[in-house]
C-alpha positions in Angstrom: 60.6 62.0 4.1 57.4 63.1 5.0 54.7 61.0 6.7 53.1 59.4 3.8 56.2 57.4 3.0 56.7 56.8 6.7 52.8 55.2 6.2 53.6 53.2 3.2 57.2 52.0 4.6 54.9 50.6 7.5 52.5 49.0 5.4 54.8 47.2 3.3 57.2 45.8 6.2 53.5 44.7 7.5 52.2 42.8 4.9 56.2 41.2 4.3 56.2 40.4 7.8 52.6 38.5 7.7 53.8 36.7 4.7 57.2 35.9 6.0 54.9 34.6 9.4 53.3 31.9 7.3 55.7 30.3 5.4 58.0 27.9 6.4 61.5 26.4 4.9 63.2 22.8 4.8 65.9 21.4 3.7 65.2 18.6 1.4 68.0 16.5 1.9 68.6 12.7 3.3 72.5 13.0 3.4 72.6 15.6 6.1 74.3 15.3 9.6 71.2 14.6 11.8 71.1 15.2 15.7 69.3 11.7 15.7 71.2 9.0 13.6 68.7 7.1 12.1 68.7 5.4 8.5 67.0 7.6 5.7 68.2 6.1 2.5 65.9 4.8 -0.4 66.4 1.5 -1.2 65.8 -0.4 -4.7 63.8 -3.3 -3.5 63.8 -3.2 0.5 64.6 -1.5 3.5 68.6 -2.4 3.9 69.3 -3.8 0.5 70.4 -2.0 -2.2 70.3 1.8 -2.0 68.9 3.8 -5.0 71.3 5.2 -7.4 71.2 6.8 -10.8 70.3 10.4 -12.0 67.1 9.1 -13.7 65.4 8.7 -10.4 63.9 12.4 -9.1 62.5 12.6 -5.6 59.8 15.5 -4.7 58.6 16.9 -1.3 55.2 16.7 -0.6 53.5 18.8 2.0 49.7 19.6 3.7 47.4 19.3 6.7 45.6 15.9 5.2 47.5 12.8 4.0 45.0 12.6 1.5 45.6 16.2 -0.5 49.6 16.7 0.1 50.5 18.9 -2.5 54.4 19.3 -4.3 56.4 21.8 -3.1 57.3 24.7 -5.6 60.3 24.0 -7.7 61.4 21.0 -9.9 62.1 17.7 -8.5 66.0 17.1 -7.4 67.7 13.8 -8.8 69.2 10.8 -7.1 73.3 10.7 -7.4 75.4 8.7 -10.2 76.4 5.2 -9.8 80.0 6.7 -8.4 78.1 8.5 -5.7 79.8 7.7 -2.1 76.5 7.8 -0.5 73.9 5.6 -2.5 70.2 6.0 -1.7 70.5 9.9 -1.4 69.3 12.7 -3.6 71.0 15.7 -4.5 70.0 18.1 -1.3 67.7 21.5 -2.0 66.1 24.2 0.0 62.3 24.5 -0.2 59.7 27.2 1.0 56.6 25.6 2.5 54.1 28.1 1.5 51.0 28.6 3.9 52.3 27.1 7.2 54.1 29.6 9.8 57.6 28.2 11.4 56.8 26.6 14.5 53.5 25.0 12.8 53.5 21.1 12.4 52.8 19.7 8.9 52.4 16.8 7.3 55.2 15.7 4.5 56.0 12.8 2.0 58.9 11.9 0.2 58.3 10.7 -3.5 60.5 9.0 -5.8 59.9 7.7 -9.8 62.2 7.2 -12.7 62.1 11.0 -14.2 63.7 9.3 -17.8 60.3 8.0 -18.1 57.5 10.1 -16.4 57.9 13.8 -15.8 56.0 13.7 -12.6 55.2 10.9 -9.9 51.0 12.0 -10.9 52.0 10.4 -14.5 54.3 7.3 -13.4 51.5 6.7 -11.1 48.6 6.5 -14.0 51.8 4.9 -15.9 52.0 2.0 -14.1 55.7 2.8 -13.4 58.2 1.6 -10.2 57.6 4.5 -7.8 58.6 5.0 -3.8 56.7 6.8 -1.6 57.9 7.6 2.5 54.4 7.5 3.6 53.3 11.1 5.4 55.4 12.3 8.6 55.8 15.4 10.8 57.7 18.1 10.2 58.2 21.5 11.7 60.5 24.3 11.3 62.1 24.7 14.4 62.3 28.1 16.0 65.6 28.4 17.5 67.4 31.3 18.3 70.1 31.9 17.2 68.8 29.9 13.9 70.4 26.6 14.1 70.8 24.0 11.0 68.9 21.5 12.4 65.8 23.6 12.3 64.8 22.7 8.9 65.8 18.8 8.5 63.6 16.1 8.0 63.8 14.7 11.2 61.4 11.9 11.0 61.9 10.7 7.7 62.8 6.7 7.8 64.6 4.9 5.0 61.8 3.4 2.2 62.1 1.4 -0.9 60.6 1.9 -4.2 57.4 -0.1 -4.9 57.0 -2.0 -8.4 53.5 -2.3 -9.7 51.4 -5.5 -9.5 51.8 -7.5 -12.7 48.5 -8.4 -14.1 49.1 -11.7 -15.9 48.1 -12.3 -19.6 44.6 -13.4 -19.9 45.2 -15.7 -23.1 42.3 -16.2 -25.9 42.9 -18.9 -28.7 40.8 -19.5 -31.6 41.1 -22.7 -34.2 40.2 -22.7 -37.4 38.1 -23.4 -40.0 36.0 -25.3 -38.1 33.4 -28.0 -38.9 29.9 -26.6 -37.4 27.2 -29.4 -38.4 25.0 -28.2 -35.9 24.5 -24.8 -34.0 24.9 -26.6 -30.5 28.1 -28.4 -31.2 30.3 -28.1 -28.3 33.1 -30.4 -30.1 36.1 -28.1 -31.9 36.4 -30.1 -34.9 38.5 -29.1 -38.2 37.8 -31.2 -41.9 40.8 -33.1 -43.0 39.5 -33.3 -47.1 42.1 -35.9 -48.0 41.6 -38.2 -45.2 45.0 -38.0 -43.4 45.7 -34.4 -42.2 44.5 -31.0 -41.8 45.9 -27.7 -41.9 44.5 -25.8 -38.7 44.6 -21.9 -38.4 45.9 -21.0 -34.8 44.8 -17.3 -33.7 45.6 -15.5 -30.5 45.0 -11.7 -31.5 42.0 -11.6 -29.1 44.8 -12.1 -26.4 44.7 -9.1 -23.6 46.8 -7.8 -21.2 46.2 -4.7 -19.3 49.5 -3.1 -18.0 51.8 -5.0 -21.0 51.6 -3.9 -24.6 54.6 -6.5 -26.0 53.7 -10.2 -25.3 55.1 -13.2 -26.7 53.1 -16.1 -27.9 54.6 -20.2 -28.0 52.5 -23.0 -29.1 52.7 -26.3 -28.0 51.6 -29.6 -28.5 52.2 -33.5 -27.7 53.1 -35.3 -24.6 55.0 -34.0 -23.3 54.3 -31.1 -24.9 56.9 -29.5 -27.7 56.8 -26.1 -29.0 56.0 -26.2 -32.7 55.6 -22.1 -33.5 55.6 -18.7 -31.8 54.0 -15.6 -32.8 50.4 -14.3 -32.5 48.8 -16.2 -35.7 50.3 -19.7 -37.0 49.4 -22.5 -38.6 49.9 -26.1 -38.5 49.5 -29.6 -40.0 47.6 -32.1 -37.9 46.6 -35.7 -38.8 43.4 -36.9 -38.3 42.5 -37.7 -34.8 42.3 -35.8 -31.5 44.7 -33.2 -30.2 45.2 -30.5 -27.4 47.5 -27.2 -28.1 48.6 -25.6 -25.7 48.9 -21.2 -26.3 52.0 -20.0 -24.1 51.4 -16.2 -23.4 54.2 -14.1 -21.7 54.4 -10.6 -20.8 57.8 -11.3 -19.2 56.8 -11.7 -15.7 54.1 -14.0 -15.8 53.8 -16.9 -18.1 49.8 -18.3 -19.1 49.0 -21.1 -20.3 45.8 -22.1 -22.4 45.3 -25.7 -23.2 42.4 -26.2 -26.1 41.1 -29.6 -27.6 40.1 -30.1 -30.6 39.8 -33.1 -33.4 40.6 -33.2 -37.0 38.1 -35.4 -38.7 37.8 -36.7 -42.2 35.2 -36.5 -44.8 34.1 -40.1 -44.2 33.3 -39.5 -39.9 31.5 -36.1 -41.4 29.4 -38.2 -43.5 29.1 -41.2 -40.8 28.0 -38.1 -38.0 25.6 -36.8 -40.9 24.2 -40.5 -41.0 23.6 -40.7 -37.3 21.8 -37.3 -37.3 19.4 -38.8 -40.3 19.0 -41.3 -37.6 18.0 -39.4 -34.6 16.1 -36.7 -36.7 12.2 -36.8 -37.0 12.3 -37.8 -40.5 9.7 -40.4 -41.2 10.8 -44.0 -40.5 10.3 -44.9 -44.0 12.6 -42.0 -45.1 15.5 -42.7 -43.0 17.2 -46.1 -44.4 17.9 -45.0 -48.1 19.8 -41.6 -46.5 21.4 -43.5 -44.3 22.9 -46.3 -46.8 24.0 -43.5 -49.1 25.9 -42.0 -46.5 27.5 -44.6 -45.0 28.3 -45.9 -48.7 30.4 -42.6 -49.4 32.2 -42.7 -46.3 33.8 -46.1 -46.8 33.9 -44.9 -50.9 35.8 -41.4 -50.0 37.8 -43.7 -47.4 39.5 -45.4 -50.6 39.3 -42.9 -52.8 42.4 -41.1 -54.5 43.4 -37.6 -54.1 42.6 -36.7 -57.9 39.1 -34.9 -58.4 38.6 -35.9 -54.6 37.1 -32.6 -54.0 34.9 -32.3 -57.1 33.6 -35.7 -56.2 32.8 -34.9 -52.7 31.1 -31.4 -53.6 29.1 -33.8 -56.1 27.8 -36.0 -53.5 26.7 -33.3 -51.3 24.8 -31.5 -53.8 22.8 -34.5 -54.7 22.3 -35.2 -51.0 21.2 -31.6 -50.5 18.4 -32.0 -53.5 17.2 -35.5 -52.5 16.4 -33.4 -48.4 15.0 -30.8 -50.2 12.6 -32.8 -52.1 11.5 -34.3 -48.6 11.1 -30.3 -48.0 10.2 -31.2 -44.3 12.0 -29.0 -40.9 14.1 -32.2 -39.8 15.2 -32.4 -43.9 15.8 -28.3 -43.8 18.0 -28.8 -40.7 20.1 -31.7 -42.2 20.6 -29.8 -45.4 21.9 -27.1 -42.7 24.5 -29.5 -41.7 24.8 -30.1 -45.3 25.8 -27.1 -46.1 28.5 -26.7 -43.5 30.3 -29.7 -44.8 30.5 -28.2 -48.4 31.7 -25.0 -47.1 34.5 -26.7 -44.8 35.6 -28.9 -47.9 35.6 -25.5 -49.9 37.8 -24.0 -47.9 40.2 -26.4 -47.5 
C-alpha cells in the first residue's frame, strides 16, 4: 500500500470518527428494567388509571436542545401492544439514532402518542383535534460507560403520563322561524300568520347552527311545559294553534347539549287587522282620515273571525287590495308606511 492509500484511509477514519462523535443512541422503550424503578407507562385516562393498549396507538420520540423546537427521531413511530399483552401501557421498543448530539452530551427528549389509525403523524393529530399524549420534555444523556452497559441508552427520566382529550367546543345553535309576518321594519316580536284563524304551519330551520370541532350534530325540537319533543332533524315544520308559543331547539354534538328557546306568536288575520287599526290611530295621518279607516279594519276583523273557510283567502286579499287603494288615494308619507304594512300582510296571506 503506497503513501496515498494511507492518507486516504486516515482521512476517512477521521471523518467517520467525527461523525460518530456527534451521534447518540437511545433505547426507545418503557418495558426494559431500569436501575431506578418508576412508573413509565402511558395511560388512557389518568396516570394510575387504565394503561393504554391497542396497535392503533403510535409512539414517537422527539429530541433537541429547545423544548419549543424538538424534532422527531429518524425512523417510523412504534406501536403500542395488542390488548392481549401482559405489559399494557407500553410500546414495542426500538433503538433510535440521535444525530447532532455527542455521547455524554445532555439533550431534551419527549414522547408523543397519537392514534395512528386516524392520523399519519402527531402534528396531523394535533391539527385535526385528535386525542394525543405528551410526556413533556425531560433530559436524556447517552451515558459513557466502559465497558458499555445496557443502562447507558435508557430513558431513565421518563415518567408516566396520560392521553389528553381535546376540550370540546359546544355547538352554537341558530334557529329561524317562518314565514314571519312583519308589519313594521322595527318589529321585534316574531309572528306567524294563521289565515284559517285557528292554526298555522310553522317552518323551523336550524341550518345556521355551527360547531367548530364536530361535523355531526343532532337536532331535537321541543315545545310545551314540560317540554315534549315533536321533531328531530335540522329542518322541520309543525302546526301551532293561534296564540303564544315557545320552541326549544336542542343541539347535541355527542358531548355537549345546548338549548335555544325562541318565543313567537301565531296571529289570526283578525289579530293582524286590529294591529293595523292601532297603527292607523298612532300614525301621522290627519285626524279626519283615521276614523273611517279604523272602522273598516275593525269591521273586517270581526267579519273574518266568523267567516267560513270557503273563499276565505280570496276575500281577505280582495279586502286588502281595496284598503291599499284607499291609502294610495291619500298619498301622504304616513299612508305609504301603512301601505307597506298592508303589503306585508298580503304577502303573508299568499304564502299560507
